[in-house]
PQR file of N, CA, C, O and H, with PARSE charges and radii, in Angstrom:
ATOM      1  N   MET A   1      -5.305   4.069  -9.959 -0.4000 1.5000
ATOM      2  CA  MET A   1      -4.622   3.408  -8.813 -0.0000 2.0000
ATOM      3  C   MET A   1      -5.227   2.385  -8.142  0.5500 1.7000
ATOM      4  O   MET A   1      -6.339   2.628  -7.672 -0.5500 1.4000
ATOM      5  N   PRO A   2      -4.757   1.289  -7.983 -0.5600 1.5000
ATOM      6  CA  PRO A   2      -5.578   0.055  -7.451  0.2800 2.0000
ATOM      7  C   PRO A   2      -5.790   0.406  -5.946  0.5500 1.7000
ATOM      8  O   PRO A   2      -5.150   1.236  -5.300 -0.5500 1.4000
ATOM      9  N   ASN A   3      -6.768  -0.353  -5.532 -0.4000 1.5000
ATOM     10  CA  ASN A   3      -7.458  -0.330  -4.190 -0.0000 2.0000
ATOM     11  C   ASN A   3      -7.048  -1.610  -3.661  0.5500 1.7000
ATOM     12  O   ASN A   3      -7.187  -2.576  -4.411 -0.5500 1.4000
ATOM     13  H   ASN A   3      -7.287  -1.027  -6.057  0.4000 1.0000
ATOM     14  N   TYR A   4      -6.530  -1.812  -2.413 -0.4000 1.5000
ATOM     15  CA  TYR A   4      -6.041  -2.938  -1.901 -0.0000 2.0000
ATOM     16  C   TYR A   4      -6.548  -3.421  -0.512  0.5500 1.7000
ATOM     17  O   TYR A   4      -6.836  -2.538   0.296 -0.5500 1.4000
ATOM     18  H   TYR A   4      -6.417  -1.027  -1.804  0.4000 1.0000
ATOM     19  N   CYS A   5      -6.682  -4.641  -0.163 -0.4000 1.5000
ATOM     20  CA  CYS A   5      -7.135  -5.061   1.124 -0.0000 2.0000
ATOM     21  C   CYS A   5      -6.123  -6.248   1.523  0.5500 1.7000
ATOM     22  O   CYS A   5      -5.328  -6.763   0.736 -0.5500 1.4000
ATOM     23  H   CYS A   5      -6.448  -5.359  -0.819  0.4000 1.0000
ATOM     24  N   VAL A   6      -6.271  -6.570   2.776 -0.4000 1.5000
ATOM     25  CA  VAL A   6      -5.570  -7.556   3.407 -0.0000 2.0000
ATOM     26  C   VAL A   6      -6.431  -8.691   3.931  0.5500 1.7000
ATOM     27  O   VAL A   6      -7.420  -8.377   4.593 -0.5500 1.4000
ATOM     28  H   VAL A   6      -6.916  -6.151   3.415  0.4000 1.0000
ATOM     29  N   ASN A   7      -6.187  -9.892   3.729 -0.4000 1.5000
ATOM     30  CA  ASN A   7      -6.853 -10.934   4.382 -0.0000 2.0000
ATOM     31  C   ASN A   7      -6.720 -10.915   5.861  0.5500 1.7000
ATOM     32  O   ASN A   7      -5.572 -10.957   6.302 -0.5500 1.4000
ATOM     33  H   ASN A   7      -5.383 -10.147   3.191  0.4000 1.0000
ATOM     34  N   LYS A   8      -7.835 -10.851   6.800 -0.4000 1.5000
ATOM     35  CA  LYS A   8      -7.528 -10.877   8.163 -0.0000 2.0000
ATOM     36  C   LYS A   8      -7.210 -12.150   8.622  0.5500 1.7000
ATOM     37  O   LYS A   8      -6.707 -12.225   9.743 -0.5500 1.4000
ATOM     38  H   LYS A   8      -8.768 -10.817   6.441  0.4000 1.0000
ATOM     39  N   ASN A   9      -7.403 -13.188   7.971 -0.4000 1.5000
ATOM     40  CA  ASN A   9      -6.976 -14.534   8.182 -0.0000 2.0000
ATOM     41  C   ASN A   9      -5.757 -14.890   7.683  0.5500 1.7000
ATOM     42  O   ASN A   9      -5.523 -14.751   6.483 -0.5500 1.4000
ATOM     43  H   ASN A   9      -7.811 -13.128   7.060  0.4000 1.0000
ATOM     44  N   ALA A  10      -4.854 -15.381   8.531 -0.4000 1.5000
ATOM     45  CA  ALA A  10      -3.504 -15.945   7.997 -0.0000 2.0000
ATOM     46  C   ALA A  10      -3.586 -17.227   7.145  0.5500 1.7000
ATOM     47  O   ALA A  10      -4.371 -18.146   7.377 -0.5500 1.4000
ATOM     48  H   ALA A  10      -5.044 -15.494   9.506  0.4000 1.0000
ATOM     49  N   GLN A  11      -2.695 -17.197   6.134 -0.4000 1.5000
ATOM     50  CA  GLN A  11      -2.536 -18.724   5.330 -0.0000 2.0000
ATOM     51  C   GLN A  11      -1.957 -19.584   6.322  0.5500 1.7000
ATOM     52  O   GLN A  11      -1.558 -19.239   7.434 -0.5500 1.4000
ATOM     53  H   GLN A  11      -2.057 -16.451   5.945  0.4000 1.0000
ATOM     54  N   SER A  12      -1.945 -20.846   5.775 -0.4000 1.5000
ATOM     55  CA  SER A  12      -1.267 -21.968   6.684 -0.0000 2.0000
ATOM     56  C   SER A  12       0.291 -21.603   6.978  0.5500 1.7000
ATOM     57  O   SER A  12       0.909 -22.028   7.954 -0.5500 1.4000
ATOM     58  H   SER A  12      -2.269 -21.127   4.872  0.4000 1.0000
ATOM     59  N   ASN A  13       0.769 -20.839   6.084 -0.4000 1.5000
ATOM     60  CA  ASN A  13       2.226 -20.466   6.415 -0.0000 2.0000
ATOM     61  C   ASN A  13       2.488 -19.157   7.366  0.5500 1.7000
ATOM     62  O   ASN A  13       3.617 -18.795   7.698 -0.5500 1.4000
ATOM     63  H   ASN A  13       0.268 -20.493   5.291  0.4000 1.0000
ATOM     64  N   GLY A  14       1.376 -18.558   7.722 -0.4000 1.5000
ATOM     65  CA  GLY A  14       1.499 -17.321   8.512 -0.0000 2.0000
ATOM     66  C   GLY A  14       1.304 -16.163   7.860  0.5500 1.7000
ATOM     67  O   GLY A  14       1.179 -15.153   8.552 -0.5500 1.4000
ATOM     68  H   GLY A  14       0.459 -18.852   7.452  0.4000 1.0000
ATOM     69  N   ASP A  15       1.238 -16.056   6.488 -0.4000 1.5000
ATOM     70  CA  ASP A  15       1.263 -14.984   5.776 -0.0000 2.0000
ATOM     71  C   ASP A  15      -0.252 -14.461   5.701  0.5500 1.7000
ATOM     72  O   ASP A  15      -1.215 -15.226   5.728 -0.5500 1.4000
ATOM     73  H   ASP A  15       1.339 -16.877   5.926  0.4000 1.0000
ATOM     74  N   TYR A  16      -0.345 -13.094   5.605 -0.4000 1.5000
ATOM     75  CA  TYR A  16      -1.527 -12.417   5.370 -0.0000 2.0000
ATOM     76  C   TYR A  16      -1.375 -11.870   4.028  0.5500 1.7000
ATOM     77  O   TYR A  16      -0.466 -11.084   3.759 -0.5500 1.4000
ATOM     78  H   TYR A  16       0.438 -12.473   5.583  0.4000 1.0000
ATOM     79  N   GLU A  17      -2.300 -12.293   3.116 -0.4000 1.5000
ATOM     80  CA  GLU A  17      -2.180 -11.898   1.817 -0.0000 2.0000
ATOM     81  C   GLU A  17      -2.912 -10.591   1.501  0.5500 1.7000
ATOM     82  O   GLU A  17      -4.017 -10.315   1.970 -0.5500 1.4000
ATOM     83  H   GLU A  17      -3.038 -12.932   3.334  0.4000 1.0000
ATOM     84  N   VAL A  18      -2.221  -9.815   0.679 -0.4000 1.5000
ATOM     85  CA  VAL A  18      -2.666  -8.475   0.170 -0.0000 2.0000
ATOM     86  C   VAL A  18      -3.206  -8.793  -1.188  0.5500 1.7000
ATOM     87  O   VAL A  18      -2.698  -9.468  -2.083 -0.5500 1.4000
ATOM     88  H   VAL A  18      -1.324 -10.040   0.298  0.4000 1.0000
ATOM     89  N   HIS A  19      -4.420  -8.117  -1.142 -0.4000 1.5000
ATOM     90  CA  HIS A  19      -5.217  -8.376  -2.617 -0.0000 2.0000
ATOM     91  C   HIS A  19      -5.585  -7.152  -3.211  0.5500 1.7000
ATOM     92  O   HIS A  19      -5.899  -6.230  -2.458 -0.5500 1.4000
ATOM     93  H   HIS A  19      -4.833  -7.568  -0.415  0.4000 1.0000
ATOM     94  N   ASP A  20      -5.601  -6.963  -4.592 -0.4000 1.5000
ATOM     95  CA  ASP A  20      -6.250  -5.974  -5.461 -0.0000 2.0000
ATOM     96  C   ASP A  20      -7.695  -6.315  -5.530  0.5500 1.7000
ATOM     97  O   ASP A  20      -8.140  -7.383  -5.952 -0.5500 1.4000
ATOM     98  H   ASP A  20      -5.345  -7.712  -5.203  0.4000 1.0000
ATOM     99  N   LEU A  21      -8.465  -5.204  -5.027 -0.4000 1.5000
ATOM    100  CA  LEU A  21      -9.937  -5.434  -4.958 -0.0000 2.0000
ATOM    101  C   LEU A  21     -10.535  -5.445  -6.323  0.5500 1.7000
ATOM    102  O   LEU A  21     -11.672  -5.900  -6.447 -0.5500 1.4000
ATOM    103  H   LEU A  21      -8.104  -4.337  -4.684  0.4000 1.0000
ATOM    104  N   ALA A  22      -9.831  -4.954  -7.455 -0.4000 1.5000
ATOM    105  CA  ALA A  22     -10.380  -5.137  -8.808 -0.0000 2.0000
ATOM    106  C   ALA A  22     -10.061  -6.516  -9.385  0.5500 1.7000
ATOM    107  O   ALA A  22     -10.335  -6.768 -10.559 -0.5500 1.4000
ATOM    108  H   ALA A  22      -8.907  -4.585  -7.354  0.4000 1.0000
ATOM    109  N   SER A  23      -9.498  -7.393  -8.595 -0.4000 1.5000
ATOM    110  CA  SER A  23      -9.217  -8.639  -9.219 -0.0000 2.0000
ATOM    111  C   SER A  23     -10.388  -9.467  -9.583  0.5500 1.7000
ATOM    112  O   SER A  23     -11.378  -9.401  -8.855 -0.5500 1.4000
ATOM    113  H   SER A  23      -9.275  -7.188  -7.642  0.4000 1.0000
ATOM    114  N   THR A  24     -10.396 -10.257 -10.648 -0.4000 1.5000
ATOM    115  CA  THR A  24     -11.361 -11.019 -11.296 -0.0000 2.0000
ATOM    116  C   THR A  24     -10.888 -12.481 -11.039  0.5500 1.7000
ATOM    117  O   THR A  24     -11.591 -13.345 -11.563 -0.5500 1.4000
ATOM    118  H   THR A  24      -9.592 -10.310 -11.240  0.4000 1.0000
ATOM    119  N   ARG A  25      -9.939 -12.849 -10.402 -0.4000 1.5000
ATOM    120  CA  ARG A  25      -9.279 -14.028 -10.304 -0.0000 2.0000
ATOM    121  C   ARG A  25      -9.945 -15.072  -9.377  0.5500 1.7000
ATOM    122  O   ARG A  25      -9.532 -16.231  -9.406 -0.5500 1.4000
ATOM    123  H   ARG A  25      -9.368 -12.147  -9.977  0.4000 1.0000
ATOM    124  N   ARG A  26     -10.887 -14.739  -8.614 -0.4000 1.5000
ATOM    125  CA  ARG A  26     -11.707 -15.404  -7.708 -0.0000 2.0000
ATOM    126  C   ARG A  26     -10.587 -15.678  -6.399  0.5500 1.7000
ATOM    127  O   ARG A  26     -10.718 -16.739  -5.788 -0.5500 1.4000
ATOM    128  H   ARG A  26     -11.222 -13.797  -8.591  0.4000 1.0000
ATOM    129  N   CYS A  27      -9.700 -14.903  -6.056 -0.4000 1.5000
ATOM    130  CA  CYS A  27      -8.872 -15.110  -4.896 -0.0000 2.0000
ATOM    131  C   CYS A  27      -9.198 -14.089  -3.815  0.5500 1.7000
ATOM    132  O   CYS A  27      -8.476 -14.076  -2.818 -0.5500 1.4000
ATOM    133  H   CYS A  27      -9.593 -14.041  -6.552  0.4000 1.0000
ATOM    134  N   LEU A  28     -10.110 -13.317  -3.899 -0.4000 1.5000
ATOM    135  CA  LEU A  28     -10.476 -12.224  -2.948 -0.0000 2.0000
ATOM    136  C   LEU A  28     -10.937 -13.098  -1.667  0.5500 1.7000
ATOM    137  O   LEU A  28     -11.523 -14.173  -1.800 -0.5500 1.4000
ATOM    138  H   LEU A  28     -10.697 -13.328  -4.709  0.4000 1.0000
ATOM    139  N   PRO A  29     -10.664 -12.615  -0.598 -0.5600 1.5000
ATOM    140  CA  PRO A  29     -11.216 -13.147   0.729  0.2800 2.0000
ATOM    141  C   PRO A  29     -12.761 -12.701   0.858  0.5500 1.7000
ATOM    142  O   PRO A  29     -13.147 -11.722   0.219 -0.5500 1.4000
ATOM    143  N   SER A  30     -13.541 -13.342   1.592 -0.4000 1.5000
ATOM    144  CA  SER A  30     -14.959 -12.903   1.708 -0.0000 2.0000
ATOM    145  C   SER A  30     -14.943 -11.521   2.225  0.5500 1.7000
ATOM    146  O   SER A  30     -13.973 -11.080   2.841 -0.5500 1.4000
ATOM    147  H   SER A  30     -13.227 -14.137   2.110  0.4000 1.0000
ATOM    148  N   PRO A  31     -16.042 -10.812   1.975 -0.5600 1.5000
ATOM    149  CA  PRO A  31     -15.834  -9.322   2.619  0.2800 2.0000
ATOM    150  C   PRO A  31     -15.714  -9.140   4.133  0.5500 1.7000
ATOM    151  O   PRO A  31     -15.249  -8.141   4.681 -0.5500 1.4000
ATOM    152  N   SER A  32     -16.192 -10.235   4.743 -0.4000 1.5000
ATOM    153  CA  SER A  32     -16.088  -9.943   6.373 -0.0000 2.0000
ATOM    154  C   SER A  32     -14.642 -10.431   6.758  0.5500 1.7000
ATOM    155  O   SER A  32     -14.344 -10.341   7.949 -0.5500 1.4000
ATOM    156  H   SER A  32     -16.569 -11.047   4.298  0.4000 1.0000
ATOM    157  N   ASN A  33     -13.714 -10.935   5.884 -0.4000 1.5000
ATOM    158  CA  ASN A  33     -12.444 -11.202   6.263 -0.0000 2.0000
ATOM    159  C   ASN A  33     -11.537 -10.207   5.711  0.5500 1.7000
ATOM    160  O   ASN A  33     -10.335 -10.312   5.952 -0.5500 1.4000
ATOM    161  H   ASN A  33     -13.956 -11.008   4.917  0.4000 1.0000
ATOM    162  N   ARG A  34     -12.017  -9.170   4.935 -0.4000 1.5000
ATOM    163  CA  ARG A  34     -11.032  -7.981   4.440 -0.0000 2.0000
ATOM    164  C   ARG A  34     -10.878  -6.922   5.410  0.5500 1.7000
ATOM    165  O   ARG A  34     -11.748  -6.610   6.223 -0.5500 1.4000
ATOM    166  H   ARG A  34     -12.994  -9.084   4.739  0.4000 1.0000
ATOM    167  N   LEU A  35      -9.593  -6.308   5.284 -0.4000 1.5000
ATOM    168  CA  LEU A  35      -9.401  -5.049   5.855 -0.0000 2.0000
ATOM    169  C   LEU A  35      -8.953  -4.178   4.747  0.5500 1.7000
ATOM    170  O   LEU A  35      -7.844  -4.361   4.245 -0.5500 1.4000
ATOM    171  H   LEU A  35      -8.887  -6.562   4.624  0.4000 1.0000
ATOM    172  N   ASN A  36      -9.795  -3.182   4.306 -0.4000 1.5000
ATOM    173  CA  ASN A  36      -9.374  -2.268   3.330 -0.0000 2.0000
ATOM    174  C   ASN A  36      -8.216  -1.491   3.582  0.5500 1.7000
ATOM    175  O   ASN A  36      -8.196  -0.932   4.679 -0.5500 1.4000
ATOM    176  H   ASN A  36     -10.695  -3.033   4.714  0.4000 1.0000
ATOM    177  N   LEU A  37      -7.240  -1.321   2.824 -0.4000 1.5000
ATOM    178  CA  LEU A  37      -5.977  -0.783   2.946 -0.0000 2.0000
ATOM    179  C   LEU A  37      -5.950   0.583   2.304  0.5500 1.7000
ATOM    180  O   LEU A  37      -5.290   1.529   2.734 -0.5500 1.4000
ATOM    181  H   LEU A  37      -7.256  -1.775   1.933  0.4000 1.0000
ATOM    182  N   GLY A  38      -6.709   0.603   1.257 -0.4000 1.5000
ATOM    183  CA  GLY A  38      -6.831   2.007   0.489 -0.0000 2.0000
ATOM    184  C   GLY A  38      -6.100   1.951  -0.987  0.5500 1.7000
ATOM    185  O   GLY A  38      -5.749   0.898  -1.518 -0.5500 1.4000
ATOM    186  H   GLY A  38      -7.245  -0.166   0.908  0.4000 1.0000
ATOM    187  N   TYR A  39      -5.958   3.046  -1.466 -0.4000 1.5000
ATOM    188  CA  TYR A  39      -5.353   3.143  -2.855 -0.0000 2.0000
ATOM    189  C   TYR A  39      -3.865   3.332  -2.742  0.5500 1.7000
ATOM    190  O   TYR A  39      -3.392   4.093  -1.898 -0.5500 1.4000
ATOM    191  H   TYR A  39      -6.243   3.902  -1.035  0.4000 1.0000
ATOM    192  N   PHE A  40      -3.116   2.638  -3.594 -0.4000 1.5000
ATOM    193  CA  PHE A  40      -1.676   2.729  -3.644 -0.0000 2.0000
ATOM    194  C   PHE A  40      -1.180   2.660  -5.035  0.5500 1.7000
ATOM    195  O   PHE A  40      -1.704   1.841  -5.791 -0.5500 1.4000
ATOM    196  H   PHE A  40      -3.501   2.021  -4.280  0.4000 1.0000
ATOM    197  N   ALA A  41      -0.199   3.452  -5.474 -0.4000 1.5000
ATOM    198  CA  ALA A  41       0.382   3.469  -6.735 -0.0000 2.0000
ATOM    199  C   ALA A  41       1.009   2.050  -6.987  0.5500 1.7000
ATOM    200  O   ALA A  41       0.955   1.598  -8.131 -0.5500 1.4000
ATOM    201  H   ALA A  41       0.227   4.117  -4.860  0.4000 1.0000
ATOM    202  N   SER A  42       1.580   1.343  -6.015 -0.4000 1.5000
ATOM    203  CA  SER A  42       1.942   0.160  -6.206 -0.0000 2.0000
ATOM    204  C   SER A  42       1.754  -0.725  -5.065  0.5500 1.7000
ATOM    205  O   SER A  42       1.453  -0.331  -3.939 -0.5500 1.4000
ATOM    206  H   SER A  42       1.624   1.709  -5.085  0.4000 1.0000
ATOM    207  N   CYS A  43       1.958  -2.016  -5.425 -0.4000 1.5000
ATOM    208  CA  CYS A  43       1.663  -2.987  -4.187 -0.0000 2.0000
ATOM    209  C   CYS A  43       2.452  -2.956  -3.187  0.5500 1.7000
ATOM    210  O   CYS A  43       2.029  -3.293  -2.082 -0.5500 1.4000
ATOM    211  H   CYS A  43       2.202  -2.336  -6.341  0.4000 1.0000
ATOM    212  N   SER A  44       3.697  -2.566  -3.357 -0.4000 1.5000
ATOM    213  CA  SER A  44       4.778  -2.519  -2.208 -0.0000 2.0000
ATOM    214  C   SER A  44       4.225  -1.434  -1.058  0.5500 1.7000
ATOM    215  O   SER A  44       4.461  -1.598   0.139 -0.5500 1.4000
ATOM    216  H   SER A  44       4.041  -2.293  -4.255  0.4000 1.0000
ATOM    217  N   GLY A  45       3.550  -0.440  -1.520 -0.4000 1.5000
ATOM    218  CA  GLY A  45       2.994   0.521  -0.618 -0.0000 2.0000
ATOM    219  C   GLY A  45       1.731  -0.151   0.191  0.5500 1.7000
ATOM    220  O   GLY A  45       1.582   0.198   1.362 -0.5500 1.4000
ATOM    221  H   GLY A  45       3.359  -0.307  -2.492  0.4000 1.0000
ATOM    222  N   ALA A  46       0.848  -1.068  -0.360 -0.4000 1.5000
ATOM    223  CA  ALA A  46      -0.103  -1.663   0.226 -0.0000 2.0000
ATOM    224  C   ALA A  46       0.468  -2.809   1.218  0.5500 1.7000
ATOM    225  O   ALA A  46      -0.101  -3.011   2.291 -0.5500 1.4000
ATOM    226  H   ALA A  46       0.969  -1.351  -1.311  0.4000 1.0000
ATOM    227  N   VAL A  47       1.525  -3.498   0.858 -0.4000 1.5000
ATOM    228  CA  VAL A  47       2.009  -4.345   1.791 -0.0000 2.0000
ATOM    229  C   VAL A  47       2.598  -3.664   2.986  0.5500 1.7000
ATOM    230  O   VAL A  47       2.433  -4.130   4.113 -0.5500 1.4000
ATOM    231  H   VAL A  47       1.987  -3.334  -0.013  0.4000 1.0000
ATOM    232  N   ALA A  48       3.239  -2.639   2.776 -0.4000 1.5000
ATOM    233  CA  ALA A  48       3.908  -1.757   3.856 -0.0000 2.0000
ATOM    234  C   ALA A  48       2.716  -1.266   4.800  0.5500 1.7000
ATOM    235  O   ALA A  48       2.826  -1.249   6.026 -0.5500 1.4000
ATOM    236  H   ALA A  48       3.373  -2.261   1.860  0.4000 1.0000
ATOM    237  N   GLU A  49       1.779  -0.941   4.242 -0.4000 1.5000
ATOM    238  CA  GLU A  49       0.541  -0.423   4.946 -0.0000 2.0000
ATOM    239  C   GLU A  49      -0.135  -1.588   5.808  0.5500 1.7000
ATOM    240  O   GLU A  49      -0.472  -1.374   6.972 -0.5500 1.4000
ATOM    241  H   GLU A  49       1.689  -0.954   3.246  0.4000 1.0000
ATOM    242  N   ALA A  50      -0.310  -2.761   5.226 -0.4000 1.5000
ATOM    243  CA  ALA A  50      -0.602  -3.754   6.031 -0.0000 2.0000
ATOM    244  C   ALA A  50       0.348  -4.095   7.085  0.5500 1.7000
ATOM    245  O   ALA A  50      -0.151  -4.283   8.195 -0.5500 1.4000
ATOM    246  H   ALA A  50      -0.037  -2.934   4.280  0.4000 1.0000
ATOM    247  N   LYS A  51       1.562  -4.209   6.977 -0.4000 1.5000
ATOM    248  CA  LYS A  51       2.447  -4.406   8.018 -0.0000 2.0000
ATOM    249  C   LYS A  51       2.380  -3.382   9.111  0.5500 1.7000
ATOM    250  O   LYS A  51       2.430  -3.672  10.306 -0.5500 1.4000
ATOM    251  H   LYS A  51       1.968  -4.057   6.076  0.4000 1.0000
ATOM    252  N   ARG A  52       2.244  -1.945   8.546 -0.4000 1.5000
ATOM    253  CA  ARG A  52       2.045  -0.922   9.639 -0.0000 2.0000
ATOM    254  C   ARG A  52       0.764  -1.155  10.631  0.5500 1.7000
ATOM    255  O   ARG A  52       0.715  -0.788  11.805 -0.5500 1.4000
ATOM    256  H   ARG A  52       2.204  -1.709   7.575  0.4000 1.0000
ATOM    257  N   ARG A  53      -0.234  -1.825   9.929 -0.4000 1.5000
ATOM    258  CA  ARG A  53      -1.498  -2.031  10.849 -0.0000 2.0000
ATOM    259  C   ARG A  53      -1.332  -3.370  11.552  0.5500 1.7000
ATOM    260  O   ARG A  53      -2.337  -3.921  12.003 -0.5500 1.4000
ATOM    261  H   ARG A  53      -0.194  -2.123   8.975  0.4000 1.0000
ATOM    262  N   GLY A  54      -0.203  -3.899  11.668 -0.4000 1.5000
ATOM    263  CA  GLY A  54      -0.160  -5.097  12.655 -0.0000 2.0000
ATOM    264  C   GLY A  54      -0.009  -6.447  11.798  0.5500 1.7000
ATOM    265  O   GLY A  54       0.164  -7.463  12.471 -0.5500 1.4000
ATOM    266  H   GLY A  54       0.613  -3.452  11.302  0.4000 1.0000
ATOM    267  N   TYR A  55      -0.050  -6.586  10.452 -0.4000 1.5000
ATOM    268  CA  TYR A  55      -0.196  -7.788   9.798 -0.0000 2.0000
ATOM    269  C   TYR A  55       1.433  -8.006   9.249  0.5500 1.7000
ATOM    270  O   TYR A  55       1.730  -7.999   8.054 -0.5500 1.4000
ATOM    271  H   TYR A  55      -0.191  -5.760   9.905  0.4000 1.0000
ATOM    272  N   ARG A  56       2.285  -8.175  10.219 -0.4000 1.5000
ATOM    273  CA  ARG A  56       3.836  -8.042   9.879 -0.0000 2.0000
ATOM    274  C   ARG A  56       4.236  -9.121   8.991  0.5500 1.7000
ATOM    275  O   ARG A  56       5.332  -9.056   8.433 -0.5500 1.4000
ATOM    276  H   ARG A  56       2.043  -8.181  11.190  0.4000 1.0000
ATOM    277  N   MET A  57       3.382 -10.205   8.785 -0.4000 1.5000
ATOM    278  CA  MET A  57       3.908 -11.231   7.756 -0.0000 2.0000
ATOM    279  C   MET A  57       3.017 -11.108   6.453  0.5500 1.7000
ATOM    280  O   MET A  57       2.674 -12.093   5.799 -0.5500 1.4000
ATOM    281  H   MET A  57       2.492 -10.258   9.238  0.4000 1.0000
ATOM    282  N   ALA A  58       2.656  -9.734   6.122 -0.4000 1.5000
ATOM    283  CA  ALA A  58       1.947  -9.489   4.841 -0.0000 2.0000
ATOM    284  C   ALA A  58       2.729  -9.762   3.529  0.5500 1.7000
ATOM    285  O   ALA A  58       3.895  -9.419   3.330 -0.5500 1.4000
ATOM    286  H   ALA A  58       2.935  -8.934   6.653  0.4000 1.0000
ATOM    287  N   ASN A  59       1.983 -10.380   2.723 -0.4000 1.5000
ATOM    288  CA  ASN A  59       2.728 -10.785   1.347 -0.0000 2.0000
ATOM    289  C   ASN A  59       1.624 -10.596   0.385  0.5500 1.7000
ATOM    290  O   ASN A  59       0.458 -10.749   0.749 -0.5500 1.4000
ATOM    291  H   ASN A  59       1.037 -10.658   2.885  0.4000 1.0000
ATOM    292  N   GLY A  60       1.951 -10.249  -0.902 -0.4000 1.5000
ATOM    293  CA  GLY A  60       1.054 -10.138  -1.942 -0.0000 2.0000
ATOM    294  C   GLY A  60       0.568 -11.437  -2.401  0.5500 1.7000
ATOM    295  O   GLY A  60       1.268 -12.449  -2.434 -0.5500 1.4000
ATOM    296  H   GLY A  60       2.899 -10.125  -1.198  0.4000 1.0000
ATOM    297  N   CYS A  61      -0.640 -11.370  -2.748 -0.4000 1.5000
ATOM    298  CA  CYS A  61      -1.230 -12.761  -3.349 -0.0000 2.0000
ATOM    299  C   CYS A  61      -0.584 -13.041  -4.658  0.5500 1.7000
ATOM    300  O   CYS A  61      -0.351 -12.223  -5.548 -0.5500 1.4000
ATOM    301  H   CYS A  61      -1.208 -10.548  -2.721  0.4000 1.0000
ATOM    302  N   ALA A  62      -0.313 -14.389  -4.647 -0.4000 1.5000
ATOM    303  CA  ALA A  62       0.408 -14.834  -5.793 -0.0000 2.0000
ATOM    304  C   ALA A  62      -0.474 -14.695  -7.254  0.5500 1.7000
ATOM    305  O   ALA A  62       0.033 -14.728  -8.375 -0.5500 1.4000
ATOM    306  H   ALA A  62      -0.503 -15.053  -3.924  0.4000 1.0000
ATOM    307  N   HIS A  63      -1.685 -14.558  -6.997 -0.4000 1.5000
ATOM    308  CA  HIS A  63      -2.595 -14.548  -8.241 -0.0000 2.0000
ATOM    309  C   HIS A  63      -3.011 -13.139  -8.657  0.5500 1.7000
ATOM    310  O   HIS A  63      -3.153 -12.917  -9.859 -0.5500 1.4000
ATOM    311  H   HIS A  63      -2.097 -14.532  -6.086  0.4000 1.0000
ATOM    312  N   CYS A  64      -3.243 -12.056  -7.659 -0.4000 1.5000
ATOM    313  CA  CYS A  64      -3.786 -10.869  -8.029 -0.0000 2.0000
ATOM    314  C   CYS A  64      -2.701  -9.721  -7.768  0.5500 1.7000
ATOM    315  O   CYS A  64      -2.822  -8.616  -8.298 -0.5500 1.4000
ATOM    316  H   CYS A  64      -3.127 -12.236  -6.682  0.4000 1.0000
ATOM    317  N   VAL A  65      -1.672 -10.031  -6.949 -0.4000 1.5000
ATOM    318  CA  VAL A  65      -0.611  -9.155  -6.648 -0.0000 2.0000
ATOM    319  C   VAL A  65       0.729  -9.772  -6.858  0.5500 1.7000
ATOM    320  O   VAL A  65       1.621  -9.583  -6.030 -0.5500 1.4000
ATOM    321  H   VAL A  65      -1.574 -10.928  -6.518  0.4000 1.0000
ATOM    322  N   PRO A  66       0.928 -10.536  -7.975 -0.5600 1.5000
ATOM    323  CA  PRO A  66       2.250 -11.292  -8.088  0.2800 2.0000
ATOM    324  C   PRO A  66       3.560 -10.531  -7.874  0.5500 1.7000
ATOM    325  O   PRO A  66       4.582 -11.134  -7.545 -0.5500 1.4000
ATOM    326  N   ALA A  67       3.528  -9.140  -8.069 -0.4000 1.5000
ATOM    327  CA  ALA A  67       4.776  -8.421  -8.215 -0.0000 2.0000
ATOM    328  C   ALA A  67       5.326  -8.315  -6.639  0.5500 1.7000
ATOM    329  O   ALA A  67       6.521  -8.162  -6.389 -0.5500 1.4000
ATOM    330  H   ALA A  67       2.698  -8.651  -8.336  0.4000 1.0000
ATOM    331  N   CYS A  68       4.370  -8.409  -5.686 -0.4000 1.5000
ATOM    332  CA  CYS A  68       4.852  -8.328  -4.310 -0.0000 2.0000
ATOM    333  C   CYS A  68       4.542  -9.717  -3.630  0.5500 1.7000
ATOM    334  O   CYS A  68       4.357  -9.709  -2.413 -0.5500 1.4000
ATOM    335  H   CYS A  68       3.399  -8.533  -5.889  0.4000 1.0000
ATOM    336  N   HIS A  69       4.473 -10.865  -4.292 -0.4000 1.5000
ATOM    337  CA  HIS A  69       4.480 -12.215  -3.728 -0.0000 2.0000
ATOM    338  C   HIS A  69       5.879 -12.684  -3.658  0.5500 1.7000
ATOM    339  O   HIS A  69       6.597 -12.861  -4.643 -0.5500 1.4000
ATOM    340  H   HIS A  69       4.624 -10.871  -5.281  0.4000 1.0000
ATOM    341  N   THR A  70       6.265 -12.899  -2.257 -0.4000 1.5000
ATOM    342  CA  THR A  70       7.707 -13.152  -2.172 -0.0000 2.0000
ATOM    343  C   THR A  70       7.811 -14.606  -1.616  0.5500 1.7000
ATOM    344  O   THR A  70       8.976 -14.999  -1.564 -0.5500 1.4000
ATOM    345  H   THR A  70       5.682 -12.755  -1.457  0.4000 1.0000
ATOM    346  N   ARG A  71       6.984 -15.394  -1.237 -0.4000 1.5000
ATOM    347  CA  ARG A  71       7.086 -16.751  -0.708 -0.0000 2.0000
ATOM    348  C   ARG A  71       6.303 -17.658  -1.503  0.5500 1.7000
ATOM    349  O   ARG A  71       6.261 -18.854  -1.214 -0.5500 1.4000
ATOM    350  H   ARG A  71       6.038 -15.074  -1.279  0.4000 1.0000
TER
END
């Protein structure tokens, strides 16, 4: 089951990207900018958790979580 984090810094469009911590694509935020979300069976659960934690414009990373990338 993948372990996810959210970037605590918003992108220029206001999105907070959710990342798979096992990614090797060089898209992960620096450790100081990550909020660990935990393990989820699917990225939709991780995005929902990020929104529950206050990152209401959470979106999957286009590179490591493309199934939940909507913009």
